[in-house]
N, C-alpha and C positions, 0 to 999 in steps of 0.2 A: 464138654469142651466145644468151643466154637468151631465151625467148619473151616475157618481160615484164620490167618494171623490177626493178632490184636495190634497191628503196627501203628494204628492211630489211636486206639481206644485207651491205651494206658498212658498217654501223654498227660502229665499233670501240670505242665507249665507251657508257656508259649513256645518253648523249644521242643523239637522232636526228640523224645526219649523212649526207648522200648519199654522201660519200667519192668525190668526182668523179674524183680522180686515179686511184684504183684501178679505178673503173668504166671510164674511158677507156682505161686500159692494157689491161684485159681485152677491151674492144671492139676496140681496135686490133689486138690479137693475133689475134682470131678473124677479123676482116675480112681481115687480111693473109694468113691461112691459107685464106681462101676460104669461110668458114662463112656460112650463112644462105641463104634462098631455097629453091626447089625444084629438083630435078634428079635425074639417075640417073648411075650409074657408066658410063663409056664402055666399049664392047666392042672398041675398037680394039686390035689385037694389038701388044704391046710386047715388046721384048727388051732384054737388058743386065742389068747388076748394079746394086744399090743402093749408092751411095757410102757407105763405111763410115768412121766416125770412128776416129781412131787411139787404140788402147788399149795402153799400155805396161805390161802386167801379165802375169807368167808363168802366172797361174792361168786365164786365158781360153783357150778351146779354139782349135785351129787352124781356119782357114776351111774346110778339107776336110771337117769334121764339121758345118758349118753347113747348114741347110736353108732359111734365110731371106734368101739373098743376091740372088736373081733378082727383078727388078721384076715384081709380079703384075698381072693385069688383073682388072677388076671389072665384070662384066656385070649382075649382080643382087645387089649388095652387102648389101642389108638382109634377104635371105632366107638365114638362117644354118641350114644343115643339119648342121653339125658337132656330133655328139651330146655331145662332151666340152666344148663351149663353146656351149651352145644359147641364146645371148642373145636371139635374135629370138622364141623360143618361150616364154621364161620371163616370166610376169606378175609374180611376186613370189618372192623367196628370203629365207629367214631363217637367219642363222648366229649361233650362241651360243658363248661360250667365256670365256677369261680372259686378261687382259693386265696385266702388272705386279701380279699378285695381285688385280686387281679384275674384277668381272663385265663382260663385253664383249658387245655386241649389234650386229649389222649387218643392215640391211634393204636389199635390192637390188631395184630396180623398173625395169622397162622402161617408158620414157615414150612417149607416142604420137607425139611429134615426131621429126624427123630433121634432120641438118645436112649441108651440103656442105663438104667440105674439098678443096682443090686440092693435089695431090702428084704429083710425077714426071709432070707434064703431063696429069694426069687430074683430073676433077672427080668425086669419090667421095661418094656419099650414104652417110652413116654413121648407125647407130643411136645413141640416147642412153640410157644406163643410169644411173640415180641410185643412188648408194651413200651410205647414211647410217649412221654408226657412233656408238654410245653407250657411254660408259665410266662404270660405276657408275650407270647410268640417266640420264646427262646427255649432251647433245650433245657429240661429240668431233671428228668430221670429216664433211664432206660432199664428195662428188666427183661430177662428171658425166663419165662415161667414154664414149668414142666408138669404135665397133667396126664392122667390115665384113668380109664373107667374100669371098675371091677366087674365081676360076673353078675353081681346083683343089680347093676345099673348106677351105682354111686360113683361119683368122680372124686379122685384123690389128687392132692397137690404134693409133688415130689421135690419142691424147692424152687429156687430162682437165683439167677445171677443178676445182681443189681449194680448199676453205675449211677451215682448221684453227681449232678453237675452244678457248678456255680461259675459265672463269668466265662462260660465256654470251655471249662476244663473239668475233668473228673476230680472231685474232691474226696470221695470215699466210695466204698462198695458196701456200706452198712445195709443190712437187710439180706445179704447173700446167705443162703443155707441150702444144703443138699441132704435129702433123706438118707438115713443110715449113718452118714458121716457126722452130721450135726444134731440129728433128732429123728423122730419117726415121720414117715409120710403121714399126711393129714387129710381127712375127708373135707372137701370143699363144697360138696353138694350131695345130700342123701339121694337114694334112688326114688323115694316117695316121701317127701317131707311132710310131717304132720305137726300140728300145733303142740308146743311144749317140748319137742325133741331138741337135744343139745349135741353139738359137735364142735370140734376145734380145727379150723382151717390152717392154723399155724400153732405149733405145740412145743415151743422151746422157751420155757419161762426164763425171764431175765434178758431175752434177746428178741425173739418174735413170738408173740402169743396172742391168739384171738380165740374167744369162745363165743359161739353163736347159739342163740335161742330162737326157734321158729315161733313167730308171733301170729302169722296169718297165712292161709293158703287160699287158692282160688280167688284171689283178688282181681279186680279190674283196674288196670294201670293205665295212666294216660301216656301213650307212646308218642314217638316223634311224628307219626302220621295218623293218630287216632287211638281209640281204646284198644287195649290188649288184654284178653281174658286169661285166666289161669295163673295170675301172678303170685309170687311168694314174697312175704315180708319177714325180715329177720332183725334181731337186735344183737349187735356185736359188742363184746366187752374186750377192751384193751387193757391189760394189767399194767403195762409200763407207764402209761400216762393217765390211768384211771378213767379213760374216756369211754363213752358208750355211743355207738353210732347205729343209725337205722339205714338198712339197705333193702332194696327190692330187686327181684329177679323176674324176668319175663320170658315165657316160652319163645324160643327162636332167637332170643337176644342175650340171655345170660344176665350179668349185672346191669341193672336198669337205672337205678338212682341211688346215689350215695349222698348223705347229708349229715352235717354236724358242725356245731360252733360257727354257723354262718356260711360254711363252705358247701358247695353243691357240685356234683358231677352227674350229668344226665345223659342217657343214651340219645344220640342224635341220628344215627343211621347204622344199619347193619346189613351186610350182604352175606348170603343170598336172601335173607328174610325180607328185605325191602326192595329187592330187585324187580324191575319192570321189563316186560318183553318189548322188543322193538328197538330201533336205532336210537342213538343219543339225539335229543331234540336239537334242532339247528340253533335255537336261542342259547342253549348252554355252550355250544361250540363257539357261537359268536361272542359270548362274554369272555371266554378264555382267549380267543384270538385277538379281541380288542385289547385286552389287558396286555398280551404279548407285544402288540404294536407299540404300546406306551412305555412299558418298562424295558423293552428291547431297543428303544430309540436312544440315540445319543443326546438328543435335545427335543423339546416339545415343538412340533411343527404346527402349521396352520390347520392341519387336518385333525388335530387331537380333539378339538371340540366336537367335530362331526362324529368321530369315533365314540366319544362319550355319549352323545345323543343316541346313537344306534345301540350302544350297550344298555342305556336306560330303557329304550323301547323293548329290547330283548328281555330284560329283567321283569318288566311289567307283564309280558306274556307268560313268563315262567311263574310269576306270583299268582296269576289267574288260575293256575293249576294247584297241585298239591306239593307244598314245600315243607320239609321238616321244620318244626317250630324253632329249634335252636340255631339253625343255619340262616333262616330268613333275615333276622335282625343284623347278623354279621355282614351278610352281603349288602344289605341296604346301607349300613353305616360305611362300609368300604367304598361303595359307589359315591356316597356323598363326599367323603374325604377326597376321592379322586377328582370329582368335579370341581371342588374348591381349589385343589392344588393346580389343576390345569388352568382354571380361570385366573389364578394368581401367577401363573408361569413358573411354578416351583417344581423343577424337574425331579429333585430327590424325593420330595414328598409325593409327587405324582407316581413315581416309580414304585415306592413302597405301597401306596394304596392300590396300584394296579396288581402288584404281587398278591396282596390280600384278596382282591377280587378273584384272581385266578385260583387261589387256594379254595375259596368257597365254590367256585364253578366246578373244580375237579371233585370236590366232595360230593356235589350233587350228581356229577356224572357217574359216581359209583353205582347208582341205581340202574345204569344202562350199559356200562362197560365192564369188562373183567377187571378185578381189583389190581392185578399186576400191571395192566395198562395205565390205570390211574396212578399207581405208585411210580411208574416210569415217568409220567408227566410231573409228579411231585419231585422226583429226582432232578429233572431239568429245572424246575422252578426254584429249588434250593440252590442250584448252581447260579441262577440269576441273582438270588438273594446274597450269595457270597460275593458276587461281583459288585453289587450295590454297597455292601458293608465295607468291602475293600476300598472302594472309591471314597467312602466316608472316612477312611483311615482308622478303623476300629478293629484292632487285631483280636480282641476278646470275642467280639461278635463273629468275626471270620472263623476263629477256631471252633466255636460252637456250630457254625454253619457246616464246617467240614465234617464234624462228628455226625451231624444229622444226615448229610449226604452218604456217609459211610454206612450208617445203619440202614438207610433206604436201600443200599446195594444188596443187603441181605434178602430183601423182598423180591428183587427183580433179576438177580444174576443168573438164576436157573432158566430164565426165559430168553437169555441172549446166547446166540451161537458162539462157539468156542473162539474163533478168530476175533470177533468183535469184543468178546469178553476180555480177551488178553489186552486189546487196545484200551478198553475202558479202565482196566485195572492198572495198566502202565501209566495212563494219565492221572489216575487217582494217586498213585505213588508220587508222581511229580507234584501234584497239588499238595499232598501231605508235606513234602519237603519245603515247598514255598511257604505254606502256612506256618510250619514249625520255625522257619527262619524269619518269620514276620516280614517277608518280602511280598507286600500286598499287591504291588503291581504285577509281579509274576503270578501270584495266586489268581488275580482277576483274569489275566490272560489265559492261564491254563483252564480255569473254569469255563471260559468262553469256548476254548477248544473242545472241552468235553461236551458242552451244549451242542456245538456244531456236529460233533461225532455222533452223539446219541440221537440227534434229530434225524439222522439218516439210517438208523438201525431199525430193522424190522424184527419185532419180537416174535418168538416162536409160540404157537398155540394161541 
């Protein structure tokens, strides 16, 4: 169960509705699975095999090749030491790519909370990882994934809460499953992968089912900042659509590259793996500040071209150093769009391009700043995006913006002192009401109030 209300998340139309049936269904599923509360994995020794669902398909591997059949034990499940799936160590991961010919972006964030899930007679404390995907810059899918490491060093997947979006609203929760209630927990990364080994990261035939075969180990992968040694290559079989997909995993990164049918999603940055010592470079701060001056302005002033020139110089300095391969072309393209829009005097296009520049600047700042600080900046940036979309009179985009802002709150609320957190949540409730009523003027005004409030908040830690 989520740590707070789903007051915005279950809205399925432009109007605000609590969506009680969906909420109760989700709650019931998690309670039945044993989620919620505090606890630790039991250290009791267990034996036996995990009951397997019947799969009548000649493409699946024989059980003799499976490494995920024995019931695992979990003494310290939230301390993940498996370098190929280092979820407990990763503060923030960014993947970029293309799906169906459109730009795709994924932000993966380890949340500070944990859950308890009962499975095979054990109460296992699991990590909660938030997955947020954007297609063409707009919210596409959100999932809360549950992971734990067993005593051998293998990482297990205990399910996920999934919310699929279209035109700014949740259209379904297809893909949601919880271990024990819906099917068995599933191994997502062996302790020591070897060529030929087989395991199933999802194991509910007819609903979610993936079978993995290890194809190569100790590979050298091309990472966002250079070669990465010790990589893993797998081949994944999906029974529902008969697709086969190749994935790679890198030490310190986890899932590295996914590809199939022309789509690709590649690691672009992970912290702490890619973190650098020292303060944030002045040039990255200048890029974000310059973008703020442009998208925060009511109209383009005579100084805008000078701001663009300074931002261009700052970017050249950054480019002379080490820039992740997938972020560099995005920043360069956004700066070109910004320059063209300013030259043409097109405020709306200039504001959108400036927001895109700021997004890439904050992505690059992940190497230098705590992830929660960057997410705080992203929170404020999406408030600016909501204001821009409200001004354009697009309620669907505004609705999606609000969901994004609300999901970002999950990442930062624990860093905000209680009095400030109450103020932020109160304004978010007001924003939720304005968005649900499609009062775009009030939504833009409240979003600006939130930006002004959060600009003065000092984060803890």
